N, C-alpha and C positions, 0 to 999 in steps of 0.2 A: 229874358231878363235875369239878372243875379247869377249868370253863368260862372262867375268866379267862385261860387259856393258849391259847384258840382263835385268838388273833391271831398265834400263832407257827407257823412250820413246825418241828416237833420232829424233830431228827436224833439218832439214837443212833450214836455213833462207835465201834462195836464189831462185831467179827465173831462174838463169842460167841453161840452159839445159846441159851445158858442165860440171858444177859442179855436177849436178845430175847424169850424166852418169859416172863420175869418182868415185863418192861415191857408186854407184851401183856396180862398179868393185871391191870393197872391200867386197862384199857380206854382207852389213850392211842393216838391216831393218830400214828404216827411212821415215819420212813424210816431205813434202815440205810446208813451210809457207812463204808467201810473207811478207816481212818486209819493209814497205815504210818509208825511212828516206831521208831527203835531203842530198845528198852526198857532203856536205860542210865541211871544216875543218879550224881550226884556221890558220891565217897567220903566217908564221915562221916555220911551220912543213916542213920537206923535206924527200925525199927518203922513206925509210921503215916506217917512223913515220906516213905517210899519210894513207896507206892501213890498218895499225894496228889500228889507230884511228877510221877509218871508220868501220872496222869490230866490234870494241868495241861499237861504236855508234848504229850499228845495233842490237847488243846483248842487249844493255840497253833498246831498244825500245820494247823488247818482254818479257812479264811477265813469270816467271818460277815457276813451282811447284816442290815438292821434288823429283819426279822421272823423270824430264826432263833433257836432255842433249842437248844443242842448239849449232849449229855449224854456224858461220857467217864468211864471208870472203869478201874481196875486192882486186881487182887487178888493178895496175896502170902501165902505160908505162912511163919510166922516161928517157928523152932525154936531154942532155946538161943542166941538172939542173932544167928542167921544166917537169911538168906532162902533158901527153897527155891522156885525159879522153876519154869519149864516144863522137864521133862526133854528132853534132846537125843536120847536113844536108849533102848533097852530096859534097858541096864545102869544108866544114871542113874535111870530110873524105879524099878527094883528097889531100888537103893541108897537113894533117898529114902523109899520105903515102909518099908524096913527100919529106917530111922532114926526114922521116926514111930511104929512099932510099939511098943505098950505105954507110950506117953508122951502128955503133953498138949502141944499146940501152939496157936498163935494164927493165925487167918485174919483178915487185915485188908484191907478194901476201901476204896480212896480213890475218891471220886466228885467230879466237877467238873461243875457246871451253869453254862453260860456264855451270855450274850446280849451284844450290842454294848454295852449299858449296865451290865451287872452280872455278876459271877462269884461263885459260892459253891462252896467246896471243903470236904469234910468226910470223915472216915473213921469206920468202924465196925469193932469187933473182936469176934470170937467165939472162945471157947475150945473146942477139940475134943480129946477123949481117946480115943485108939484102944486097943482091946484088943491083947494080944500076938497078932501075925499069924504064921502059919507060912510058911516058904519057899514051899510049895506054894500057899497062898492068894495070896501076893503075885505069884507067877509066873502063876497062872491069871488074876488080874485084869489084869495087864500084857498077857498074850497075847490075851485076849478083849475088852478094852475100849480098849486102846491110848491111854492117857491122856497123849498128848504135848502136848496143847494146854491142859493144866491145871496151875495152880500146885500144887507139892507132889506132882505125879503122881497125883492122885486127884480124882474127882467124888463129892461126898458123896450125890448122888441116884442113884449107880450101885451095883452089887453090893458093892463094897468098903465103902460107907457102911452098907449093910444088915448085913453081917457083922462089920464092924470098929469102927464108932463106938459106943463105950460111953456116952459123955456129951457133951452140948453145953451150953455156957453162952453164952447170946446168941442172935443171930439165925440161924436156919437158912439163910434166903435169902441172907444175907451170905456164907455159905460157898459157896453156888452162884455168887456173883459180883456180886449187887446187894442192898444192904440195903433191901429194898422199903419197909418201914414208915417208916424215917427219910427215905428218898428221897421218898416221898409227902408226908410232913410238910413237907419243904423246898419242894416244888412248891406245896402248898397255901398256904404263906406267901409265895410268890414274888410280887415286885412289880418292875416295871421291865422 
């Protein structure tokens, strides 16, 4: 599948082990490059604009040659009109999970696919509803899973997802960090 992409050296510009795992699941040969950019964005962006902006910012930070196809992405948790990013410490992680407890939030991933000739940026949103979590459950998760590299301080594929996620509307893989089905469709239709 996707043999029309064989001419490209495919690079995933992400340190996320979850994105790497999901991309491997598509049986695509790719390399991983770390792209370090400050994950800041202009005031006034909201919702899907934020992860799309950050995915493009990462793409702009990596030089391309003619045979490179670069994949960059960013995922945010959006709760009550506010972004929950990656927690800086234990207290922030506990605070974030407490704010998600018993509520619905949105997980939005922006993806940017770039070659020298073409760029496609898109976003996918999933709704996640958490059950009411106890303080003990939140503390247990933060202590044992240390979710400091995850937007909203949680990984849906970890213990907290098993015990806390009541309902999902949309792509599960999007919540992990890459909306695989939409991404595959974009690659299938890629030209240039």
